[in-house]
N, C-alpha and C positions, 0 to 999 in steps of 0.2 A: 504494500500500500504506500503510495507516495507520501513524502513527509508533510506536504501542505495539507493533505487529507487527514493525516494523523493529528496535526496541530489543530485543524479546524474541529475535528471530532472531540479532541481533548478539551478545547475551550467551551464547546457547546455542552458537553457532559458536565464540566465543572460549573457552568452557569446554571444548568438544570438542578444539580445537587444543592448548590447554595440557595437557589430560589426556593426549592422544596423545603430545605431546613428552615429558612426564614418564614415560609408560609406556615409550616407546622407550629413553630414557636409562637408566631404572631396570632394565629387562630386560637391556640390553647390559652394564651394570656388574655385574649379578648373575651373568651368564654368563662375562664376561671376566675378572673378578678371582678369584684363588684364595681360597677361603673355605670354612668348614665347611658341612656339609649344612644345618643348621638356619638359619644366616644366609642362605644362598642361597635356601632355601625361603621364608623370611619376605619377602625382597626380591622374589621372583617373585610371591608372593601380593599384595604391595602393588602390583606392576605390573599384575596382573590386575584389581585394584580400580580402578586408573586407567583401564584399558581399558574396564571396565564403565561408569564415569562418562562417558568419551568417547562410548560407544555410546548411552547414555541421552540425553546432551545433543544428539547428532547426530539421533537419532530425533525428539526434541522440536522441534528446529529445522526439520526437514523437515515435520513435522506442522503446525506453525504457518504455515509458508510455503504449504503446500497449502491449509490451511483459510482463510487470509487473516485470521485473528483470533487474538488472544492468549487464553490460558486465562482463564475467567471467575472461577475460584476464587482469591480473594486469598491464602488459606493456601498453595495450591500455588505461586502465583507467588512468595510470600516464601520458601518453601522452596527454590525454584530460585535465587533471588537469593543466599541463603546458600550454596548449593552452588557457584554461580558464583564467589563471592568467596573462600570458605574452602578448598574441597577442592583445586583445582589449586594455589593458593598454598601450602597446607600440604605437599602432596606435592613440589612443586618445592623448597621449603626443606629437606624431609627428604632428598631426593635430593642436594641440594648438600652437606648434612652427610655423607651416605654418601660422596660424591666426595672430600671433604676427608679423611675417615677412611681411605679406600682409599689416597689419595696418601701420607698419613703412614705408613700400614702398609707401603706399597711402599718408602718412603724408609728406614724402620727395617730392613726386610729387606735392602735394598742395603747399608746401613751395617754390618749384621752380617756381611756377606761381603767388606767392603772395609777395607783398611788406611788409617786416616785420614791418616797422614803422607804416604805415597807415592802413594796412589790406586790401587795395585795390589790384587789380591785378597789377603785374609789367608789363613791356613791353611785355615780352613773354606771360604772362597770358592774357593781353589785346588782343593780336593778336589771341591767341588760342580761345578766346570767341567771338571775333568780327567776324571772318570768317564764322562760322556757322550761326550767326545772319544775316549777309549779304546775305548768300545763301537762307535762309528762306524768307527774305524780298523780294528778287528778284523773287523767285518762286511765291510769292503773288502779284507781279507786283508793289511793292512799291519802294520808293526812300530811300536813306540813306545819312546822313550828319555826318560829324565829327567836333568836336570842340577841339581845342588845347588851353590849359590855362597855363599861366605862371604868377607867383606872381611878383608883381612889387617891385623892390629894396629889394629883399629877402636877398641878400648878406649883406646888411647893417644891417639887423636884427641879422644875425649870428655874424658879426664882432663886433657889439655894445653890444649885450646882451648874446651872447654865443649860442652854437649849441643846448643846451637844450631848449632855448626859441624858436629857429627856428623850432625845431622838434614839439613843441607844436602848433605853427602856422600851420605847415603842417598837423598835425593830425586834427586840427580844420577845415581847409579847406576841407580835405578829408571827414570828417564827414558830413559837410554841403552838399557836392556834392552827397555823397551816399544817404542821406535822400531826396534830391530834385529830383533825376532822377526817371524815370519810371522803372518798373520791367524789361522791355525788353531792356533797355539801357545798354550799356557796358561802364564801367568806369575803368580807370587805371592810375597809376602814372608812367609816362614814365622815370622819373629820375629827381633828384634834386627837383626843385620847379615846374616842368612841369607835367600837368595832361592832359589826353585825354578822350573824350567821343565819343562813336558811338551812333547815334540816329536813329534807324531803323524807317522808315516811315516818316522821317522829310525832308523837303526841306530846302533851305538856309535860308529863312525868319523865319521859325519856330525854326530852330536851333539857329539863331541869337537871337531870343527872349528868348530862354532857357538860352543862355549864358549871356544875359543881366540880367535875373533873378538871376542867380548864382552870377554875379558881385555884385548885390545889397545885396544878402544874406551874401556874404563873408564880405562886407564892414561893415555890422552892427552886424554880428554874430561871427566874429573871433577877439578876443582881440589882440591888438598889445602890445608887452612888453614895448613900450615907450609911450603908450597912444595915438598914432596916429591911422589912419585907415589902415587896411590891404586892399590893392587894387590888382586887377588882370587885365591883358590884355588877350584877347582871339581872336583867328582866326577861321573862319568857312569856310568849303568847302564841296561840295557835291561829291558823288562818281559817276564816269562815269559808263555807262551801257555797253559800248563796251568791256571793259577789264574783265579778270577773277577777282574773288573776291579779291585775294591777291594783284594783281597788282593795282586794282582800289583803295583798301584801302591805299596802299603805296603812290600812287599818291595824294590821297585826304589828307593824313597826311602832305605830303610835301607842298601842296597848303595851307592848314590851317596854317602850320608853317610860310609860307611866309606872310600870312595875319596877323598872330600874330606879327611878327616883324615889319610889317607896323604900327600896333597899337602902338608898343613900340616907333617907330620913331615919331609917331604922337602925343606923349605926355603921353602915358600909360593910364591905367584906362579906357579902352574902348574896344569895340568889332568891329572887321572888318571882312567883308566877302570877300573871294577870288574873285577878279575881280571887286569889287565894291569899292566905296569910303568909307569915314568914316561912320561907322554905328551908332555910338553913341558918345556923348561927355562925358568928365569926369564928375563925380558927383561933385557937389559943396561941399566944405568942410563944 
């Protein structure tokens, strides 16, 4: 086979392979990434253009191989050389730009749902993860409970030892909570020193026991900068079944928050259940 035919075939085949690779990646990213309709349509259109380029290059490569000779038109040959060099490279660079944009967009979306200090979900992230978990649990006929936790006398830690010491305490508490909960549970830092848990499949009694366990773990596992014990108070409430998931979660969080403040008024370092009396007494020093 003449050398010009070999070169022509090699260029066309390379163009087809690159265009197909760019088409596959571009189409996958367009369908896999959450984006608005116009952006998705433009990316799919670009992917179709790449598929057309791959088809034309493949047809030309096969034709040259079967004919045993390169095209005689110099203009056509130069047009193909330009297409070989520019089109696949351009689209590969464009798709790489899309990939970086999508990655940054996904990182920003994750940051908007995550508390930067503790790594737990923030209030927005907690709600975003809790609502689907509630829906699944309800479909399976199960109950859900929420626990709202607040660290006792946390302001005194910040005032006496500085915010860095307070941040260390918050991170320690967050780590203990994250390790202690089940995989299906949803944990978040609602703000300040307040944390929340959604416990799918749990009733008030089992949620209170889980909160008691966390209270003990925090007391022995989180160092206090002043050498004392880090204590927490918690309120527990269950979700109603009559309301929609979002309304039920909002009502349960308010009820648990009320139980939490009842625990604070009752002396701190204890767990209280909404609608019930004191659930536990403070641990002895």
